[in-house]
DRENMAR-324592 format. One line per field, with one value per residue (C-alpha): residue in three letters; chain; x, y, z. Coordinates in steps of 0.05 Angstrom, whole numbers, plus 32768, in hexadecimal, padded with zeros to 4 digits. Layout:
# residues N
rest <- [ALA:...]
kette <- [A:...]
xx <- [X:...]
yy <- [Y:...]
zz <- [Z:...]
# end
This chain:
# residues 511
rest <- [MET:LYS:ARG:ARG:ARG:PRO:VAL:ARG:ALA:GLU:SER:SER:LEU:GLY:ASP:ARG:ALA:THR:THR:GLY:VAL:LEU:TRP:SER:VAL:ALA:GLN:ARG:TRP:ALA:VAL:ARG:ILE:GLY:GLY:LEU:LEU:THR:ILE:VAL:ILE:LEU:ALA:ARG:LEU:LEU:THR:PRO:GLN:ASP:PHE:GLY:LEU:VAL:ALA:VAL:ALA:MET:ALA:PHE:VAL:PRO:VAL:ILE:TYR:LEU:LEU:ALA:ASP:LEU:GLY:PHE:SER:THR:TYR:VAL:VAL:GLN:VAL:GLU:LYS:ILE:ASP:ALA:ARG:VAL:LEU:SER:THR:ALA:PHE:TRP:TYR:ALA:ALA:VAL:ALA:GLY:VAL:VAL:LEU:GLY:ALA:ILE:VAL:LEU:GLY:THR:ALA:PRO:LEU:ILE:ALA:SER:VAL:PHE:HIS:LEU:PRO:ALA:VAL:ALA:PRO:VAL:LEU:MET:ALA:ILE:ALA:PRO:THR:ILE:LEU:ILE:VAL:SER:LEU:SER:SER:VAL:PRO:THR:ALA:LEU:LEU:ARG:ARG:ARG:LEU:ALA:PHE:ARG:SER:LEU:ALA:ILE:GLN:SER:PHE:VAL:ALA:GLY:GLY:ALA:GLY:GLN:VAL:VAL:ALA:ILE:GLY:MET:ALA:LEU:ALA:GLY:PHE:GLY:VAL:TRP:ALA:LEU:VAL:ALA:GLN:LEU:LEU:VAL:ASN:GLN:ALA:VAL:VAL:GLY:THR:LEU:ALA:TRP:VAL:PHE:SER:ARG:PHE:ARG:PRO:THR:TRP:GLU:PHE:SER:ARG:ARG:GLN:PHE:MET:GLU:MET:ALA:ARG:PHE:GLY:VAL:ASN:VAL:ILE:ALA:ILE:GLU:PHE:VAL:ALA:LEU:ALA:ARG:VAL:TRP:ALA:GLU:THR:ALA:ILE:VAL:THR:ALA:VAL:LEU:GLY:VAL:THR:GLY:LEU:GLY:TYR:LEU:ASN:ILE:ALA:GLN:ARG:LEU:ILE:GLN:ALA:ALA:GLN:ASP:LEU:SER:ALA:ALA:ALA:VAL:VAL:PRO:VAL:SER:THR:VAL:VAL:PHE:ALA:GLN:VAL:ARG:ASN:ALA:ALA:THR:ARG:LEU:ILE:SER:ALA:TYR:ARG:ARG:ALA:VAL:GLU:ILE:THR:TYR:VAL:LEU:VAL:THR:PRO:ILE:MET:VAL:SER:ILE:ALA:ILE:ALA:ALA:PRO:LEU:ILE:ILE:PRO:MET:LEU:PHE:GLY:PRO:GLN:TRP:GLY:ALA:SER:VAL:ALA:PRO:SER:ARG:ALA:LEU:ALA:ILE:ALA:GLY:ILE:PHE:THR:ILE:ALA:ALA:SER:LEU:ASP:ASN:GLY:LEU:PHE:TYR:GLY:THR:GLY:ARG:PRO:GLY:ARG:TRP:LEU:VAL:TYR:ALA:ILE:LEU:VAL:ASP:ALA:LEU:THR:VAL:THR:THR:THR:ALA:ALA:THR:VAL:ARG:PHE:GLY:LEU:VAL:SER:VAL:SER:VAL:GLY:PHE:VAL:PHE:VAL:ALA:ALA:LEU:ALA:THR:VAL:VAL:ARG:TRP:PHE:LEU:VAL:ALA:ARG:LEU:LEU:LYS:THR:THR:THR:SER:GLN:ILE:LEU:LYS:PRO:PHE:ILE:PRO:THR:ALA:CYS:ALA:ALA:ALA:MET:SER:GLY:ALA:VAL:GLY:LEU:ALA:VAL:LEU:TYR:ALA:THR:ARG:GLY:ILE:ALA:PRO:LEU:LEU:SER:LEU:VAL:LEU:VAL:GLY:LEU:ALA:ILE:VAL:LEU:ALA:HIS:LEU:ALA:VAL:VAL:ARG:VAL:LEU:LEU:PRO:GLU:PRO:LEU:LYS:ALA:VAL:VAL:ALA:MET:MET:ARG:LYS:ARG:VAL:ARG:ARG:THR:THR:GLY:ARG:GLY:TRP:ALA:SER:GLU:THR:THR:PRO:SER:GLU:ALA:ALA:PRO:GLU:ILE:THR:VAL]
kette <- [A:A:A:A:A:A:A:A:A:A:A:A:A:A:A:A:A:A:A:A:A:A:A:A:A:A:A:A:A:A:A:A:A:A:A:A:A:A:A:A:A:A:A:A:A:A:A:A:A:A:A:A:A:A:A:A:A:A:A:A:A:A:A:A:A:A:A:A:A:A:A:A:A:A:A:A:A:A:A:A:A:A:A:A:A:A:A:A:A:A:A:A:A:A:A:A:A:A:A:A:A:A:A:A:A:A:A:A:A:A:A:A:A:A:A:A:A:A:A:A:A:A:A:A:A:A:A:A:A:A:A:A:A:A:A:A:A:A:A:A:A:A:A:A:A:A:A:A:A:A:A:A:A:A:A:A:A:A:A:A:A:A:A:A:A:A:A:A:A:A:A:A:A:A:A:A:A:A:A:A:A:A:A:A:A:A:A:A:A:A:A:A:A:A:A:A:A:A:A:A:A:A:A:A:A:A:A:A:A:A:A:A:A:A:A:A:A:A:A:A:A:A:A:A:A:A:A:A:A:A:A:A:A:A:A:A:A:A:A:A:A:A:A:A:A:A:A:A:A:A:A:A:A:A:A:A:A:A:A:A:A:A:A:A:A:A:A:A:A:A:A:A:A:A:A:A:A:A:A:A:A:A:A:A:A:A:A:A:A:A:A:A:A:A:A:A:A:A:A:A:A:A:A:A:A:A:A:A:A:A:A:A:A:A:A:A:A:A:A:A:A:A:A:A:A:A:A:A:A:A:A:A:A:A:A:A:A:A:A:A:A:A:A:A:A:A:A:A:A:A:A:A:A:A:A:A:A:A:A:A:A:A:A:A:A:A:A:A:A:A:A:A:A:A:A:A:A:A:A:A:A:A:A:A:A:A:A:A:A:A:A:A:A:A:A:A:A:A:A:A:A:A:A:A:A:A:A:A:A:A:A:A:A:A:A:A:A:A:A:A:A:A:A:A:A:A:A:A:A:A:A:A:A:A:A:A:A:A:A:A:A:A:A:A:A:A:A:A:A:A:A:A:A:A:A:A:A:A:A:A:A:A:A:A:A:A:A:A:A:A:A:A:A:A:A:A:A:A:A:A:A:A:A:A:A:A:A:A:A:A:A:A:A:A:A:A:A:A:A:A:A:A:A:A:A:A:A:A:A:A:A]
xx <- [8D3D:8D15:8CD5:8C95:8C6E:8C27:8BF2:8BC7:8B7D:8B6D:8B9D:8B80:8B39:8B4B:8B6E:8B31:8B02:8B29:8B2A:8AE1:8AD0:8AF9:8AD7:8A93:8AA3:8AB6:8A77:8A4A:8A6B:8A68:8A22:8A03:8A23:8A0C:89C8:89C3:89D4:899E:896A:897F:8971:8931:8917:8918:88F8:88C3:888F:8888:884D:8879:88A8:886D:884F:8890:8897:8852:8861:88A5:8888:8869:889C:88D4:88AB:88A3:88EE:88F4:88C3:88E6:8927:890D:894D:8975:89A9:89BA:89C0:89F1:8A1B:8A1F:8A1E:8A62:8A64:8A40:8A3B:8A18:89D9:89CD:89D8:89AC:8974:8975:8976:893D:890F:891F:8913:88CE:88BB:88D0:88A0:8865:886C:8876:8835:8812:882A:8811:87CD:87C4:87DF:879A:8784:87C0:87B4:876C:8782:87A8:8773:87AB:8799:87DC:8801:87E6:880C:884C:8847:883A:8877:88A4:888D:88C3:88F8:88DF:88F6:8937:8948:8936:8962:899E:8997:89C6:89FD:89FC:8A00:8A3D:8A60:8A54:8A69:8AAC:8AB5:8AB5:8AA4:8ACA:8A9D:8A60:8A7D:8A84:8A3E:8A23:8A49:8A2F:89E8:89E1:89FD:89D1:8992:89A2:89AD:896B:8945:895F:8953:890C:88FE:8918:88EA:88AF:88A1:8895:8891:88A5:88ED:88F2:88D3:8903:893E:892C:8921:8962:8989:8970:8979:89C2:89D0:89B2:89D8:8A1C:8A0F:8A0E:8A49:8A77:8A60:8A69:8A31:8A0C:89D5:89CE:8989:898E:8958:895F:8921:894E:897B:893D:891F:8960:8968:891E:8926:895C:893B:88F7:8915:8939:88FD:88D2:8903:8900:88B6:88AD:88D7:88AE:886D:8885:8893:884C:882D:8855:8846:87FA:87F9:8820:87F9:87B6:87C3:87F7:87E9:8818:883A:884D:8866:8892:88B1:88C0:88DA:890E:8927:892D:8952:8984:8992:8997:89C9:89F2:89F0:8A02:8A3F:8A59:8A3B:8A1C:8A61:8A79:8A3A:8A3C:8A86:8A7F:8A44:8A6F:8AA9:8A79:8A63:8AAB:8AC2:8A83:8AA1:8ADC:8ABE:8AF8:8AFF:8AB4:8AB2:8AEF:8AD4:8A91:8AB1:8ADF:8AA7:8A7B:8AB3:8AC7:8A7F:8A76:8AB4:8A9B:8A51:8A4C:8A66:8A3A:89FA:8A0E:8A1B:89D5:89B4:89D5:89D7:8995:8979:89B2:89B6:896C:895E:89A3:899B:8950:8937:8911:88CE:88EB:88F0:88C0:88F3:8927:890A:8901:8948:8963:893E:894E:8998:8997:8974:89A9:89DE:89BA:89AF:89F4:8A04:89BE:89D0:8A10:89E9:89BA:89F5:8A11:89D2:89CE:8A17:8A16:89D9:89A8:8975:893C:8955:8957:8911:88F4:891A:8903:88B9:88BB:88E1:88B9:8877:888D:88A1:885E:883A:8864:8856:880C:880C:8837:8820:87E7:8818:883F:8880:88AB:8888:888D:88D7:88E1:88BF:88F2:8929:8906:88FE:8945:8963:8936:8948:8993:8993:896D:899F:89DA:89BB:89AB:89F1:8A11:89EA:89FC:8A46:8A46:8A64:8A4E:8A1E:8A50:8A81:8A4E:8A38:8A80:8A8D:8A4C:8A60:8A9C:8A6F:8A3A:8A6E:8A8A:8A45:8A32:8A74:8A76:8A2B:8A35:8A70:8A49:8A0D:8A38:8A57:8A12:89F9:8A3B:8A38:89F0:89ED:8A24:8A1E:89F9:8A2E:8A68:8A41:8A34:8A7F:8A92:8A5F:8A74:8ABD:8AB3:8A8B:8ABF:8AFA:8AD5:8AC3:8B0A:8B25:8AF7:8AFE:8B49:8B46:8B0E:8B0E:8B56:8B5A:8B20:8B39:8B7C:8B5C:8B38:8B78:8B9F:8B6B:8B72:8BBD:8BBF:8B92:8BBC:8BFC:8BDD:8BC2:8C05:8C2F:8C0C:8BCB:8B86:8B90:8B63:8B2E:8B44:8B82:8B7F:8B6E:8B35:8B14:8AE1:8AE0:8AC4:8A8F:8A8A:8A57]
yy <- [934C:930B:9314:92FA:92C9:92DE:92B4:928E:929E:9253:9246:9283:926A:9224:923C:9268:922F:9200:9231:923D:91F2:91E9:9224:920B:91C7:91E4:920D:91D4:91A5:91D9:91F0:91AC:9188:91BF:91BD:9173:9174:91A8:917D:9143:916D:918C:9148:9133:9172:917E:9150:9135:9165:91A2:918F:917F:91C4:91E7:91BA:91CE:9218:9214:91F1:9235:9269:9256:9266:92AD:92B1:92A0:92D4:9308:92F6:92E8:92C2:9303:92E7:92AF:92E0:9308:92C9:92B1:92F0:92FF:934A:936F:93B8:93E4:93EC:93A3:9399:93D4:93BD:9377:9394:93C5:9391:9360:9394:93A9:9360:934C:937F:936E:9322:9323:9349:9317:92DB:92FF:930A:92C3:9299:9287:9273:9246:9226:9218:91F3:91C0:91C4:91D5:9217:9214:9220:9267:9287:9262:927E:92C4:92BF:92A8:92E0:9314:92E4:92F4:933C:9327:92F5:9324:935D:9330:930D:933C:9340:92F3:92EB:931B:92EF:92B2:92D4:92E9:92A1:92C0:927F:928F:92C9:929D:9268:929C:92B4:926F:925E:929A:9296:924C:924F:9289:9267:9225:9244:9269:922A:91FE:9232:923C:91F1:91E7:9220:91FB:9227:91EA:91F9:9242:922A:9215:9256:9281:9258:926B:92B5:92BD:9296:92BF:9302:92F4:92D9:9317:9347:9326:9323:936D:9374:9344:9358:93A3:93AE:93EF:93FA:9438:9455:943C:940F:93FB:93E1:93C3:93A0:9388:9369:9346:9329:9314:92EE:92C4:92C2:92AB:9268:9263:9272:9244:920C:9219:9223:91DE:91C2:91E5:91D0:9188:9194:91B2:9177:9144:9167:9169:9121:9105:9131:911B:90D1:90C9:9108:913C:9106:90E0:9120:912C:90E7:90F5:9139:911E:90EE:9125:9151:911A:9110:915A:9162:912A:914A:918E:916F:9158:9166:91A9:91C4:91BA:91D3:921E:9223:91F9:9224:9261:923C:9222:926A:9282:924B:9242:925F:922C:91E9:91BD:91E0:91DC:9193:9189:91B3:918C:9147:9159:9177:913A:9108:912C:9131:90E6:90D7:9104:90F3:90A8:908C:90BD:90A6:905B:9063:9081:904B:9013:902E:9057:9026:903B:9086:9099:9080:9097:90DE:90EB:90B8:9076:909A:90AA:9061:906C:9099:9061:9045:9088:909A:905C:9065:90AF:90A0:906E:90A1:90D4:90A8:90AF:90F9:910C:9133:9151:9193:9199:918E:91C5:91F4:91E0:91F7:9237:9246:923F:926B:9234:922E:9222:91DC:91C9:91E4:91AF:9179:9192:9192:914A:912D:9152:913E:90F5:90FD:9117:90E2:90AC:90C8:90C9:9082:9066:908F:9060:9029:9054:907B:903F:903C:9087:9084:904A:9074:90AA:9078:9065:90AD:90BE:9086:9099:90E3:90D5:90B2:90EB:911C:90F6:9104:914D:915E:9138:9163:91A4:9193:9178:9136:90ED:90D1:909B:90D1:90EF:90AF:9093:90AD:908E:9046:9044:9069:9034:8FFE:9021:902B:8FE2:8FC8:8FF6:8FEA:8F9F:8FA5:8FD6:8FA7:8F6D:8F95:8FAC:8F65:8F4E:8F84:8F79:8F76:8FA6:8FF0:9015:904D:901B:8FF7:9036:9048:9004:9006:904A:903B:8FFC:9022:9059:902A:8FFE:903C:9058:9014:9012:905C:9058:9025:903E:908A:909A:90E0:9101:90E0:90FE:9141:9140:9130:9165:919B:918B:9189:91CB:91EB:91CF:91EA:922F:922D:9219:9243:9287:927F:9279:9295:92CD:92B8:92EE:9314:9360:9369:9337:9356:937A:935C:9387:93A5:93EF:93FD]
zz <- [8E00:8DF6:8DD2:8DF5:8DCE:8DBE:8DE0:8DB0:8DB3:8DB4:8DEE:8E14:8E0A:8E1E:8E5F:8E70:8E61:8E8C:8EC4:8EBB:8EBE:8EFE:8F21:8F07:8F24:8F66:8F67:8F57:8F8B:8FC3:8FB3:8FA3:8FDE:900B:8FEB:8FF0:903A:9042:901F:904B:9087:906C:9056:909D:90B7:9080:905E:9018:9011:901F:8FE7:8FBA:8FC5:8FB4:8F77:8F5E:8F69:8F47:8F0B:8EF9:8F0E:8EDE:8EA1:8EBC:8EC4:8E7B:8E65:8E8E:8E6D:8E26:8E16:8E16:8E4A:8E1A:8DE1:8E0B:8E18:8DD1:8DA4:8D82:8D94:8DC9:8DE0:8E14:8DE8:8DE6:8E30:8E44:8E15:8E34:8E7A:8E73:8E52:8E8B:8EC2:8EA7:8E99:8EE0:8F00:8ED2:8ED6:8F20:8F28:8EFB:8F27:8F65:8F46:8F26:8F60:8F7A:8F34:8F2B:8F6F:8F5D:8F1E:8F49:8F80:8FB0:8FD4:8FFA:8FB9:8FB3:8FEC:8FD7:8F91:8FAD:8FDA:8FA1:8F73:8F87:8F6C:8F26:8F2A:8F4D:8F16:8EDD:8EFA:8F00:8EBC:8E94:8EC9:8ED0:8E85:8E81:8EB5:8E8D:8E4C:8E6E:8E88:8ECC:8EEF:8F2C:8F3A:8F2B:8F5C:8F94:8F84:8F8C:8FC9:8FF0:8FD8:8FE1:9027:903C:901F:9041:9085:9081:9069:90A1:90D6:90C0:90B9:9101:9118:90FA:90BD:9091:9046:9052:9061:9019:8FFF:902A:900F:8FC8:8FD9:8FFD:8FCA:8F8F:8FB4:8FC3:8F7D:8F5D:8F8B:8F7E:8F34:8F31:8F5E:8F36:8EF0:8EFC:8ECA:8ECA:8E97:8E6F:8E5D:8E17:8DF8:8DB2:8D8E:8D57:8D89:8DAE:8D6F:8D5E:8DA3:8DA3:8D62:8D84:8DC8:8DB3:8DA1:8DE3:8E0D:8DE1:8DF1:8E3A:8E3A:8E19:8E52:8E86:8E64:8E6B:8EB7:8EBD:8E9B:8EC1:8F03:8EF3:8EDD:8F18:8F4A:8F2C:8F2F:8F6A:8F91:8FAE:8FD8:8F99:8F78:8FB8:8FB0:8F68:8F78:8FA9:8F75:8F42:8F73:8F81:8F37:8F2A:8F63:8F43:8F00:8F1D:8F3C:8EFA:8EB5:8EC6:8EDA:8E91:8E6E:8E7A:8E68:8E29:8E10:8E11:8DEF:8DB9:8DAC:8DA6:8D76:8D4E:8D0E:8D10:8CFD:8D14:8D57:8D62:8D56:8D81:8DBA:8DBA:8DB9:8DF2:8E1B:8E11:8E21:8E62:8E76:8E6C:8E96:8ECE:8ECF:8EC1:8F03:8F2B:8F05:8F0B:8F55:8F60:8F35:8F5D:8FA2:8FA5:8FDB:9008:8FF2:8FFA:9041:9058:903E:9044:9076:9070:9060:9019:9004:8FCC:8FAC:8FA2:8F61:8F3F:8F54:8F34:8EF3:8EEE:8EF9:8EBE:8E94:8EA9:8E8A:8E47:8E4C:8E65:8E25:8E1E:8E40:8E17:8DD7:8DED:8DFA:8DB6:8D92:8DBA:8DB5:8D68:8D63:8D4D:8D85:8D53:8D43:8D8D:8D95:8D66:8D8A:8DCD:8DB9:8D9F:8DDA:8E0F:8DEF:8DEF:8E3A:8E4D:8E25:8E45:8E8A:8E7E:8E66:8EA1:8EDE:8EEE:8EFC:8F2F:8F35:8F1F:8EDC:8ED4:8EDE:8EAE:8E7A:8E87:8E74:8E35:8E1F:8E33:8E08:8DCA:8DD3:8DD6:8D93:8D73:8D8F:8D6D:8D2A:8D38:8D53:8D19:8CE8:8D0C:8D0E:8CC7:8CDE:8CE0:8D14:8D26:8D3C:8D6B:8D8B:8D91:8DD8:8DF1:8DE0:8E11:8E43:8E3F:8E49:8E84:8EA3:8E98:8EB5:8EF1:8EFE:8EFE:8F2E:8F5B:8F5D:8F72:8FA9:8FC0:8FC8:8FE8:901D:9033:9081:908D:90A0:9067:9065:905E:902A:9002:9005:8FEC:8FB4:8F9D:8FA1:8F77:8F41:8F3B:8F36:8F03:8EDC:8EDC:8EC5:8E89:8E79:8E7B:8E42:8E19:8E26:8E3B:8E1D:8E43:8E82:8E76:8E6A:8EAC:8ED0:8EA9:8EBC:8F04:8F02:8EDD:8F12:8F4B:8F2A:8F25:8F6B:8F8C:8F5D:8F63:8F87:8F67:8F23:8F0B:8EDA:8EA8:8E94:8E9D:8E55:8E5A:8E98:8E6E:8E28:8DF0:8E1E:8E28:8E5E]
# end
C-alpha cells in the first residue's frame, strides 16, 4: 500500500494563511461595500452635525473597550501555548471590567459633554454604553477564532452583523430619527458580532481565575493598551482641536474623508493584517521564515492597496459628490491628502502586527508615542488654515513615520534597512506613474458623465499600476494571482474548503 506523505507544517500554515486571507478579503469587501453604500444613503438623510456628534462620542468609547480587554485578546492570539486557565482568567476579567466601565460611562457622559460644550453628546454616549459589556464578553471568543485562523467564521459573523446594522440604520434614518440611526447601527452590529463569536468559537469558560496568569497577561497587555491609548489620545486631541477651531461641521467633513479612506484600507490592506499577525506569532522563532513572511505580506499589501489609494487621490472630486452628495464638497481635499498619506502608511498595520506577533509591543509603544505626538502638534499648527492644511500635515507626518518604521523593523528582524524599504521604491514608482495617467484621463474626460469619467480614470490607474508592478514587483503579483487560482480550484473541485482539518478544529485548547 502506498504510504501517505506527511504534510509539512510550513505548507499547512501557508495553506491556512492563504485561505484566511481570502476569507478576510471577502469579508472586508462585502462588509465595507455594504457599509459604504449605507454611508452614502445616510449622508443624504443625515447632517454633518449628526456624523460629528457620533465622532465625538466614539472618540471616547474605544478607550473603554481597551481597558475592558487590557490587551488580553492580543495575548491569546500570539502566545505559544494556551489552556483553559488562561482563557477563563481573561474572560472573567473582561466580564467584570465591562460591567464596571459601562457604568462609569453612563455616569460621566454629562461631564464629557460639558467639556466639548455639546450637550447632545451626553445621551449619545449613554446609549452607546451597553456596547462596552457586549465587546468585553466577546473578546476571548473572537481572539480564539483569530488564533485558529478561522476567518471564514469571522467573515460570516461580519456579513450578518453588518447587514443587520445597516438595515436598522437606514430604516431609522428614513423614519427621521437623525443621529439615533447611527447609534442603533452600532448597537445592533456589536450585539450580533458578540453572539456569533460565542456560537462559532464554542468557548465555554470555567470558574478558574489565576492570579499568576493574570499578572503574566497584564505585563504583556499593558504595552498593548498603552499603544492603543496613545492612538486614542491622538484622536481625542485632534477632535478637540478641529472642533474648537472649525466646529462640529468641520469635524463632520473630516470624518467623511476619514471614513472613505478607512473603507478603502479595509478592502485591501486590512484583509492581510489579521492573518499575518497570527503567522508572525507562529514563525517568530525561525528568523528566516519570519523575514520571508514579513516581506511577502508587505509586498502583497503594496500591490493590493496602492491603486485604490491613487484612485481616491486623483478621482476624489468625482467620488465625493457622487457618493455623498454635493454638500460634502469640503471633504474632497482631505480625502485626497489622506489617500496620499495612506500610500506611505500601507505597511504600518503590518509593522504593528509584527511587533505584537513577536511579543515586543514595548518597542512599538515608543514609536507610537513619538509619531502621535508629532501628529497632534502638526494638527494644532495647521488647523487655523483650514482642513486642507490639516490634511497636508497628515501627509508630512506619514512620510516621516514611514522612514522611522524602516529602521525599527530592520532592527527587529536583524536585517538591513535597505532590505525593508526595498519594496517601497517600486511601489512609489507605480503610484507616481498610475497617478499621472489617472490625472491625464481625469482632465481629458471633463464634460462627460461623472460616472463614466470615474470608470475611465479608475481603469487607467489600475492598468498603469499593473504594468509597472508586473515589471518591478512580479513575485507578489504572481502570489496574489496564485492565491485566487488556488481558492477557485478548491471551490470548483470540492466546494468551499473548511478552514481547518479535523485535527485542527480545536488546537491545543482544552475547555
